[in-house]
TORKOL-4160 file (C-alpha; in steps of 0.2 Angstrom, whole numbers, padded with zeros to 4 digits, m for minus):
196
<pt num="1" X="0000" Y="0000" Z="0000"/>
<pt num="2" X="0007" Y="0017" Z="m0005"/>
<pt num="3" X="m0004" Y="0028" Z="0006"/>
<pt num="4" X="0008" Y="0035" Z="0018"/>
<pt num="5" X="0021" Y="0040" Z="0005"/>
<pt num="6" X="0007" Y="0047" Z="m0006"/>
<pt num="7" X="0000" Y="0057" Z="0007"/>
<pt num="8" X="0017" Y="0065" Z="0011"/>
<pt num="9" X="0020" Y="0068" Z="m0007"/>
<pt num="10" X="0004" Y="0076" Z="m0010"/>
<pt num="11" X="0005" Y="0087" Z="0005"/>
<pt num="12" X="0023" Y="0093" Z="0000"/>
<pt num="13" X="0019" Y="0096" Z="m0018"/>
<pt num="14" X="0004" Y="0107" Z="m0012"/>
<pt num="15" X="0015" Y="0116" Z="0000"/>
<pt num="16" X="0003" Y="0111" Z="0014"/>
<pt num="17" X="0008" Y="0108" Z="0032"/>
<pt num="18" X="0002" Y="0094" Z="0043"/>
<pt num="19" X="m0006" Y="0107" Z="0054"/>
<pt num="20" X="m0016" Y="0114" Z="0039"/>
<pt num="21" X="m0021" Y="0097" Z="0033"/>
<pt num="22" X="m0027" Y="0092" Z="0050"/>
<pt num="23" X="m0037" Y="0108" Z="0051"/>
<pt num="24" X="m0045" Y="0105" Z="0035"/>
<pt num="25" X="m0050" Y="0087" Z="0041"/>
<pt num="26" X="m0057" Y="0094" Z="0057"/>
<pt num="27" X="m0043" Y="0088" Z="0069"/>
<pt num="28" X="m0036" Y="0099" Z="0083"/>
<pt num="29" X="m0018" Y="0093" Z="0081"/>
<pt num="30" X="m0006" Y="0088" Z="0067"/>
<pt num="31" X="m0002" Y="0072" Z="0077"/>
<pt num="32" X="m0015" Y="0061" Z="0068"/>
<pt num="33" X="m0008" Y="0066" Z="0051"/>
<pt num="34" X="0010" Y="0063" Z="0057"/>
<pt num="35" X="0004" Y="0045" Z="0062"/>
<pt num="36" X="m0003" Y="0042" Z="0045"/>
<pt num="37" X="0013" Y="0048" Z="0037"/>
<pt num="38" X="0024" Y="0037" Z="0048"/>
<pt num="39" X="0013" Y="0022" Z="0045"/>
<pt num="40" X="0007" Y="0019" Z="0063"/>
<pt num="41" X="m0011" Y="0024" Z="0060"/>
<pt num="42" X="m0023" Y="0024" Z="0045"/>
<pt num="43" X="m0038" Y="0035" Z="0042"/>
<pt num="44" X="m0056" Y="0029" Z="0042"/>
<pt num="45" X="m0065" Y="0028" Z="0025"/>
<pt num="46" X="m0074" Y="0044" Z="0026"/>
<pt num="47" X="m0058" Y="0053" Z="0030"/>
<pt num="48" X="m0049" Y="0044" Z="0016"/>
<pt num="49" X="m0062" Y="0050" Z="0004"/>
<pt num="50" X="m0060" Y="0068" Z="0011"/>
<pt num="51" X="m0041" Y="0067" Z="0008"/>
<pt num="52" X="m0044" Y="0061" Z="m0010"/>
<pt num="53" X="m0056" Y="0076" Z="m0012"/>
<pt num="54" X="m0044" Y="0089" Z="m0005"/>
<pt num="55" X="m0030" Y="0083" Z="m0016"/>
<pt num="56" X="m0041" Y="0079" Z="m0031"/>
<pt num="57" X="m0035" Y="0061" Z="m0033"/>
<pt num="58" X="m0044" Y="0045" Z="m0035"/>
<pt num="59" X="m0045" Y="0035" Z="m0018"/>
<pt num="60" X="m0039" Y="0019" Z="m0027"/>
<pt num="61" X="m0024" Y="0029" Z="m0034"/>
<pt num="62" X="m0021" Y="0036" Z="m0017"/>
<pt num="63" X="m0020" Y="0019" Z="m0009"/>
<pt num="64" X="m0012" Y="0009" Z="m0023"/>
<pt num="65" X="m0001" Y="0019" Z="m0035"/>
<pt num="66" X="0015" Y="0027" Z="m0032"/>
<pt num="67" X="0010" Y="0045" Z="m0036"/>
<pt num="68" X="0028" Y="0051" Z="m0036"/>
<pt num="69" X="0032" Y="0041" Z="m0051"/>
<pt num="70" X="0029" Y="0047" Z="m0068"/>
<pt num="71" X="0025" Y="0029" Z="m0074"/>
<pt num="72" X="0011" Y="0017" Z="m0070"/>
<pt num="73" X="0012" Y="m0002" Z="m0073"/>
<pt num="74" X="m0003" Y="m0008" Z="m0083"/>
<pt num="75" X="m0006" Y="m0027" Z="m0086"/>
<pt num="76" X="m0006" Y="m0034" Z="m0103"/>
<pt num="77" X="m0020" Y="m0046" Z="m0100"/>
<pt num="78" X="m0021" Y="m0056" Z="m0116"/>
<pt num="79" X="m0024" Y="m0056" Z="m0135"/>
<pt num="80" X="m0037" Y="m0047" Z="m0146"/>
<pt num="81" X="m0040" Y="m0052" Z="m0164"/>
<pt num="82" X="m0038" Y="m0038" Z="m0177"/>
<pt num="83" X="m0048" Y="m0050" Z="m0188"/>
<pt num="84" X="m0061" Y="m0062" Z="m0182"/>
<pt num="85" X="m0063" Y="m0080" Z="m0176"/>
<pt num="86" X="m0051" Y="m0079" Z="m0161"/>
<pt num="87" X="m0056" Y="m0084" Z="m0143"/>
<pt num="88" X="m0051" Y="m0073" Z="m0129"/>
<pt num="89" X="m0035" Y="m0077" Z="m0120"/>
<pt num="90" X="m0035" Y="m0069" Z="m0103"/>
<pt num="91" X="m0018" Y="m0074" Z="m0097"/>
<pt num="92" X="m0007" Y="m0060" Z="m0090"/>
<pt num="93" X="0008" Y="m0058" Z="m0102"/>
<pt num="94" X="0017" Y="m0045" Z="m0092"/>
<pt num="95" X="0016" Y="m0026" Z="m0089"/>
<pt num="96" X="0018" Y="m0011" Z="m0099"/>
<pt num="97" X="0021" Y="0007" Z="m0092"/>
<pt num="98" X="0011" Y="0022" Z="m0096"/>
<pt num="99" X="0012" Y="0040" Z="m0090"/>
<pt num="100" X="0001" Y="0045" Z="m0075"/>
<pt num="101" X="m0009" Y="0057" Z="m0086"/>
<pt num="102" X="m0014" Y="0042" Z="m0096"/>
<pt num="103" X="m0021" Y="0033" Z="m0081"/>
<pt num="104" X="m0037" Y="0041" Z="m0073"/>
<pt num="105" X="m0051" Y="0034" Z="m0063"/>
<pt num="106" X="m0057" Y="0017" Z="m0069"/>
<pt num="107" X="m0049" Y="0001" Z="m0075"/>
<pt num="108" X="m0036" Y="0001" Z="m0089"/>
<pt num="109" X="m0027" Y="m0013" Z="m0097"/>
<pt num="110" X="m0017" Y="m0018" Z="m0113"/>
<pt num="111" X="m0021" Y="m0031" Z="m0125"/>
<pt num="112" X="m0009" Y="m0039" Z="m0137"/>
<pt num="113" X="m0015" Y="m0038" Z="m0155"/>
<pt num="114" X="m0016" Y="m0053" Z="m0167"/>
<pt num="115" X="m0019" Y="m0051" Z="m0185"/>
<pt num="116" X="m0019" Y="m0036" Z="m0198"/>
<pt num="117" X="m0037" Y="m0031" Z="m0200"/>
<pt num="118" X="m0034" Y="m0014" Z="m0192"/>
<pt num="119" X="m0017" Y="m0011" Z="m0201"/>
<pt num="120" X="m0023" Y="0005" Z="m0210"/>
<pt num="121" X="m0025" Y="0013" Z="m0193"/>
<pt num="122" X="m0007" Y="0007" Z="m0189"/>
<pt num="123" X="m0013" Y="m0006" Z="m0177"/>
<pt num="124" X="m0003" Y="m0021" Z="m0182"/>
<pt num="125" X="0000" Y="m0039" Z="m0178"/>
<pt num="126" X="0011" Y="m0040" Z="m0162"/>
<pt num="127" X="0006" Y="m0022" Z="m0156"/>
<pt num="128" X="m0002" Y="m0019" Z="m0139"/>
<pt num="129" X="m0018" Y="m0008" Z="m0137"/>
<pt num="130" X="m0021" Y="0003" Z="m0122"/>
<pt num="131" X="m0039" Y="0000" Z="m0117"/>
<pt num="132" X="m0051" Y="0009" Z="m0104"/>
<pt num="133" X="m0064" Y="m0004" Z="m0098"/>
<pt num="134" X="m0081" Y="0003" Z="m0102"/>
<pt num="135" X="m0097" Y="m0003" Z="m0109"/>
<pt num="136" X="m0101" Y="0011" Z="m0121"/>
<pt num="137" X="m0093" Y="0019" Z="m0136"/>
<pt num="138" X="m0097" Y="0034" Z="m0147"/>
<pt num="139" X="m0099" Y="0032" Z="m0166"/>
<pt num="140" X="m0082" Y="0029" Z="m0174"/>
<pt num="141" X="m0073" Y="0025" Z="m0158"/>
<pt num="142" X="m0061" Y="0010" Z="m0159"/>
<pt num="143" X="m0067" Y="m0003" Z="m0147"/>
<pt num="144" X="m0064" Y="m0020" Z="m0140"/>
<pt num="145" X="m0079" Y="m0031" Z="m0142"/>
<pt num="146" X="m0085" Y="m0048" Z="m0136"/>
<pt num="147" X="m0095" Y="m0059" Z="m0148"/>
<pt num="148" X="m0105" Y="m0074" Z="m0144"/>
<pt num="149" X="m0097" Y="m0074" Z="m0126"/>
<pt num="150" X="m0080" Y="m0081" Z="m0132"/>
<pt num="151" X="m0073" Y="m0071" Z="m0147"/>
<pt num="152" X="m0064" Y="m0055" Z="m0144"/>
<pt num="153" X="m0060" Y="m0042" Z="m0158"/>
<pt num="154" X="m0055" Y="m0025" Z="m0160"/>
<pt num="155" X="m0064" Y="m0014" Z="m0173"/>
<pt num="156" X="m0071" Y="0003" Z="m0176"/>
<pt num="157" X="m0089" Y="0005" Z="m0170"/>
<pt num="158" X="m0103" Y="0012" Z="m0182"/>
<pt num="159" X="m0120" Y="0012" Z="m0173"/>
<pt num="160" X="m0137" Y="0011" Z="m0182"/>
<pt num="161" X="m0154" Y="0012" Z="m0175"/>
<pt num="162" X="m0154" Y="m0005" Z="m0167"/>
<pt num="163" X="m0137" Y="m0012" Z="m0173"/>
<pt num="164" X="m0119" Y="m0010" Z="m0172"/>
<pt num="165" X="m0107" Y="m0013" Z="m0187"/>
<pt num="166" X="m0089" Y="m0018" Z="m0184"/>
<pt num="167" X="m0078" Y="m0010" Z="m0197"/>
<pt num="168" X="m0061" Y="m0016" Z="m0201"/>
<pt num="169" X="m0047" Y="m0004" Z="m0206"/>
<pt num="170" X="m0041" Y="m0016" Z="m0220"/>
<pt num="171" X="m0050" Y="m0018" Z="m0237"/>
<pt num="172" X="m0047" Y="m0037" Z="m0236"/>
<pt num="173" X="m0059" Y="m0039" Z="m0221"/>
<pt num="174" X="m0078" Y="m0037" Z="m0222"/>
<pt num="175" X="m0088" Y="m0026" Z="m0210"/>
<pt num="176" X="m0099" Y="m0036" Z="m0199"/>
<pt num="177" X="m0116" Y="m0031" Z="m0192"/>
<pt num="178" X="m0124" Y="m0036" Z="m0176"/>
<pt num="179" X="m0140" Y="m0032" Z="m0166"/>
<pt num="180" X="m0136" Y="m0024" Z="m0150"/>
<pt num="181" X="m0140" Y="m0039" Z="m0140"/>
<pt num="182" X="m0128" Y="m0050" Z="m0149"/>
<pt num="183" X="m0112" Y="m0040" Z="m0145"/>
<pt num="184" X="m0104" Y="m0034" Z="m0129"/>
<pt num="185" X="m0093" Y="m0018" Z="m0128"/>
<pt num="186" X="m0078" Y="m0022" Z="m0117"/>
<pt num="187" X="m0068" Y="m0006" Z="m0118"/>
<pt num="188" X="m0062" Y="0009" Z="m0129"/>
<pt num="189" X="m0045" Y="0009" Z="m0137"/>
<pt num="190" X="m0035" Y="0024" Z="m0132"/>
<pt num="191" X="m0019" Y="0021" Z="m0141"/>
<pt num="192" X="m0007" Y="0007" Z="m0147"/>
<pt num="193" X="0011" Y="0003" Z="m0145"/>
<pt num="194" X="0023" Y="m0007" Z="m0156"/>
<pt num="195" X="0032" Y="m0020" Z="m0146"/>
<pt num="196" X="0050" Y="m0025" Z="m0152"/>
């Protein structure tokens, strides 16, 4: 857990004394804050939420990320087909690092790309795509989709009245149209990286 170090870092970077933070939290003395920072005490949940609010950080990040670091380790959790007919593989391959400003509230992960159906968008075989887990997309977003509860693919979304068309970025792959109850959106692709 990173809390005690993160609290000290956030307080210093905001030029805030232990006395001032204690006062903002309704404590009469700085000693409680001092105990949090030396690891001999831990705040209650409502106080933790208030600390996160004061410093404008996510509670999960306050507890689990090293906020002093410029990089965040994000798991590479499996493969996604840039094509069709591949079952999801949910093994963790390892970790890739992204900047703190690319990692906000929510859940993020990398997926390894297999295939070339998105090559015209420079998403190729062996790349990894950075994904924010979410169950919605805007029209023309690139997303990760689950088909028939076992096939995972990456495509551009095109919404119709009651349908979703998955569009490839390679003329050799046809578009595929689904009713909204036949497909599940797993996340939005934010960017990709080439692995060597």
